[in-house]
C-alpha positions as CSV (number, residue, x, y, z in Angstrom):
1,M,102.0,44.2,108.0
2,Q,100.7,43.7,111.6
3,H,98.4,46.4,113.0
4,S,101.0,47.6,115.6
5,K,103.8,47.6,113.1
6,R,101.8,49.7,110.7
7,H,101.0,52.2,113.5
8,R,104.7,52.5,114.2
9,A,105.5,53.0,110.6
10,I,102.8,55.6,110.2
11,L,104.1,57.5,113.2
12,E,107.7,57.4,111.9
13,Q,106.6,58.9,108.6
14,A,104.5,61.6,110.3
15,K,107.4,62.5,112.5
16,L,109.7,62.7,109.4
17,K,107.4,64.6,107.1
18,G,105.2,66.4,109.5
19,Q,102.0,65.0,107.9
20,V,100.7,61.8,106.3
21,L,97.8,61.4,103.8
22,V,95.3,58.6,103.8
23,D,95.6,57.8,100.0
24,D,99.4,57.6,100.1
25,L,99.4,55.4,103.1
26,A,96.7,53.1,101.7
27,E,98.8,52.6,98.5
28,Q,102.1,52.1,100.5
29,F,100.7,49.5,102.9
30,Q,98.4,47.9,100.3
31,V,95.3,48.2,102.5
32,S,92.0,50.1,102.1
33,P,91.6,53.8,102.8
34,Q,89.1,52.8,105.5
35,T,91.7,50.8,107.3
36,I,94.1,53.7,107.2
37,R,91.5,56.1,108.5
38,K,90.9,53.7,111.4
39,D,94.7,53.6,112.1
40,L,94.8,57.4,112.1
41,N,91.8,57.7,114.3
42,D,93.4,55.2,116.8
43,L,96.6,57.2,116.8
44,C,94.8,60.5,117.2
45,R,92.8,59.1,120.2
46,A,96.1,58.2,121.7
47,Q,97.1,61.9,121.1
48,L,100.1,60.8,119.0
49,L,98.8,62.5,115.8
50,T,96.4,65.4,115.0
51,R,93.6,64.5,112.5
52,T,93.2,66.6,109.4
53,H,90.9,66.3,106.3
54,G,92.5,63.6,104.3
55,G,95.3,62.7,106.7
56,A,97.0,63.6,110.0
57,L,99.7,65.8,111.4
58,F,102.5,65.0,113.8
59,P,101.7,67.4,116.7
60,S,105.1,69.1,116.8
61,G,105.0,69.6,113.1
62,V,101.7,71.6,113.0
63,E,103.3,75.0,113.6
64,N,106.3,74.2,111.4
65,L,104.0,73.5,108.5
66,E,102.2,76.8,109.2
67,Y,105.6,78.5,109.1
68,E,106.4,76.8,105.8
69,A,103.1,78.1,104.5
70,R,104.0,81.6,105.6
71,R,107.2,81.4,103.6
72,Q,105.1,81.0,100.5
73,I,103.0,84.2,101.1
74,A,104.3,87.0,98.9
75,A,107.4,84.8,98.2
76,S,108.6,86.7,95.1
77,E,108.1,90.0,96.9
78,K,110.1,88.8,99.8
79,Q,113.0,87.8,97.5
80,A,113.0,91.3,96.0
81,I,112.9,92.9,99.4
82,G,115.8,90.6,100.5
83,Q,117.9,91.6,97.5
84,A,117.3,95.3,98.1
85,A,118.2,95.0,101.8
86,A,121.4,93.0,101.1
87,E,122.5,95.7,98.7
88,L,122.6,98.2,101.5
89,I,125.0,96.1,103.6
90,P,128.7,96.9,102.9
91,E,131.5,94.4,103.1
92,G,133.0,94.1,106.5
93,A,129.8,95.2,108.4
94,S,128.4,93.8,111.6
95,L,124.6,93.2,111.7
96,F,121.7,91.7,113.6
97,I,119.1,89.5,111.8
98,N,116.0,88.6,113.7
99,I,113.2,86.1,113.3
100,G,110.9,86.0,110.2
101,T,110.5,84.7,106.7
102,T,111.4,88.1,105.1
103,T,114.6,88.4,107.2
104,E,115.5,84.8,106.0
105,A,115.1,86.1,102.4
106,V,117.6,88.8,103.2
107,S,120.1,86.2,104.5
108,Q,119.9,84.3,101.2
109,H,121.2,87.4,99.4
110,L,124.1,88.0,101.8
111,L,125.9,84.8,100.8
112,A,128.1,86.6,98.3
113,H,129.3,89.1,101.0
114,N,132.6,88.9,102.7
115,Q,133.9,89.7,106.2
116,L,130.4,90.1,107.7
117,M,129.7,89.4,111.4
118,V,126.1,88.2,111.6
119,I,124.5,88.0,115.1
120,T,121.1,86.3,114.9
121,N,118.4,84.7,117.1
122,N,117.1,82.8,114.0
123,I,118.3,79.2,113.7
124,N,117.3,79.1,110.1
125,V,119.5,82.1,109.3
126,A,122.4,80.7,111.3
127,S,122.2,77.3,109.5
128,R,122.2,78.9,106.1
129,L,125.1,81.3,106.7
130,R,127.4,79.2,108.9
131,V,128.9,77.2,106.0
132,Y,130.2,80.3,104.1
133,S,133.8,81.2,105.0
134,G,133.4,84.9,104.4
135,L,130.7,85.1,107.1
136,E,131.2,84.9,110.9
137,V,127.9,83.8,112.5
138,I,127.1,84.2,116.2
139,I,123.8,82.8,117.5
140,A,122.0,84.0,120.6
141,G,121.2,81.6,123.5
142,G,117.7,81.2,124.9
143,V,114.5,79.3,124.4
144,V,114.1,77.9,120.9
145,R,110.6,78.4,119.6
146,A,109.4,75.2,117.9
147,S,107.2,76.9,115.4
148,D,110.0,78.8,113.5
149,G,113.4,78.2,115.0
150,G,113.4,81.6,116.7
151,I,115.4,82.0,119.9
152,V,113.5,84.2,122.4
153,G,113.4,85.0,126.1
154,E,115.5,87.1,128.6
155,A,118.7,85.1,127.9
156,A,118.5,86.2,124.2
157,V,117.8,89.8,125.2
158,D,120.9,89.8,127.5
159,F,123.0,88.3,124.8
160,I,122.0,90.9,122.2
161,R,122.8,93.7,124.6
162,Q,126.4,92.7,124.6
163,F,126.8,94.0,121.0
164,K,126.7,97.4,119.2
165,V,126.5,96.7,115.5
166,D,126.4,98.6,112.2
167,Y,123.1,97.3,110.9
168,A,120.0,95.5,112.0
169,I,117.6,93.6,109.7
170,I,114.2,93.2,111.5
171,G,110.8,91.9,110.4
172,V,107.4,92.3,112.0
173,S,104.1,90.5,111.9
174,A,102.0,93.6,111.2
175,I,102.3,97.4,110.7
176,D,99.4,99.5,111.8
177,A,98.3,102.6,109.8
178,D,99.6,104.8,112.6
179,G,103.1,103.4,112.2
180,A,103.0,100.9,115.1
181,L,105.2,97.8,114.5
182,L,103.4,94.8,115.9
183,D,104.0,91.1,116.7
184,F,102.3,88.2,118.4
185,D,104.9,87.0,121.0
186,Y,106.0,89.5,123.7
187,R,109.2,87.4,124.1
188,E,110.1,88.0,120.5
189,V,109.3,91.7,120.8
190,K,111.7,92.1,123.7
191,V,114.5,90.6,121.6
192,A,113.6,92.9,118.7
193,Q,113.6,95.9,120.9
194,A,117.1,95.1,122.1
195,I,118.2,94.7,118.5
196,I,116.8,98.1,117.6
197,A,118.5,99.7,120.6
198,N,121.9,98.3,119.8
199,A,122.2,99.0,116.0
200,R,123.4,102.1,114.4
201,H,121.2,101.7,111.3
202,V,117.9,99.7,111.5
203,I,116.4,98.3,108.3
204,L,112.8,97.1,108.5
205,V,111.8,94.5,105.9
206,A,108.1,93.8,105.5
207,D,106.0,92.9,102.5
208,S,102.8,94.8,101.8
209,T,100.5,92.1,103.3
210,K,101.8,93.1,106.7
211,M,100.0,96.5,106.3
212,E,96.7,94.7,106.1
213,R,97.1,92.7,109.3
214,T,97.1,93.4,113.0
215,A,98.8,91.8,116.0
216,P,98.5,92.5,119.8
217,V,102.1,93.3,121.0
218,R,103.8,96.6,120.2
219,M,107.4,96.3,119.2
220,G,108.0,100.0,118.3
221,H,107.2,102.6,115.8
222,L,108.1,103.2,112.2
223,S,109.7,106.5,113.1
224,Q,112.4,104.6,115.0
225,I,113.5,102.9,111.7
226,N,116.2,104.3,109.4
227,T,115.2,102.4,106.3
228,F,111.9,100.7,105.4
229,I,112.0,98.2,102.6
230,T,108.8,96.8,101.2
231,D,107.5,95.6,97.9
232,Q,104.9,98.5,97.7
233,C,103.8,100.9,100.4
234,I,100.0,100.6,100.0
235,E,99.2,102.7,103.1
236,P,99.5,106.5,102.5
237,S,99.8,107.2,106.2
238,L,103.0,105.1,106.4
239,R,104.5,106.9,103.4
240,Q,103.8,110.2,105.2
241,I,105.4,108.9,108.4
242,C,108.5,108.0,106.5
243,A,108.6,111.5,104.9
244,D,108.0,113.3,108.3
245,H,110.7,111.3,110.2
246,D,113.4,111.0,107.5
247,V,112.9,107.2,107.1
248,Q,114.2,106.0,103.8
249,L,111.4,104.2,102.0
250,I,112.5,101.6,99.4
251,E,109.8,99.9,97.3
252,A,111.5,96.9,95.8
253,V,108.9,95.8,93.3
254,K,108.2,98.2,90.4
255,R,104.6,98.5,89.5
């Protein structure tokens, strides 16, 4: 295969898969690993790929791969949380679902429900639910974030404010010991705040690793939540906040 044709083929694979590996490409194209490394270095110098140890990433795929990795963190705990949250949603309800790997886990457990109206700013949730006839899916408009398929920005905020729903399923990036709910993107926070303000019952879903992290943007406070579902509440101060403010605490994983 000619040099330029191999470059194009490598780029196509990287675009499709998000990443390529030296050893796999060397075997596929029947050339030495050194030749592939030179190809990848050439493509990276042209800013068409991003070099990694053992391979390269397609630039727009870097954040998506990070999001896929986040899906694997506490994956079984997220599934337990998702099932517990879905059990709280009655047939015929209307609900918001926002961005996050844990809220996506909730959506998986809603597939057997009927007559639900689901309003979401999460493309992944909308794609999963849209094919089920018992579910009406409404998706917000706005800027689509490449990293995770979340729809953010003022247009999404304005869209959310048109509704008043029975339930909201929200996730966060971090929960501080003082009960602050935190995230990284102020645009996402604005949408989440609109969701909280326009739902009659707010369900926060967050695995226990979120209690060990921090993030710079304040979304709200645990006392604003009606139900907090986690695998295990490892922070005593959060347990006390739930007791003091009549927040239902559900620990989905039995220890």
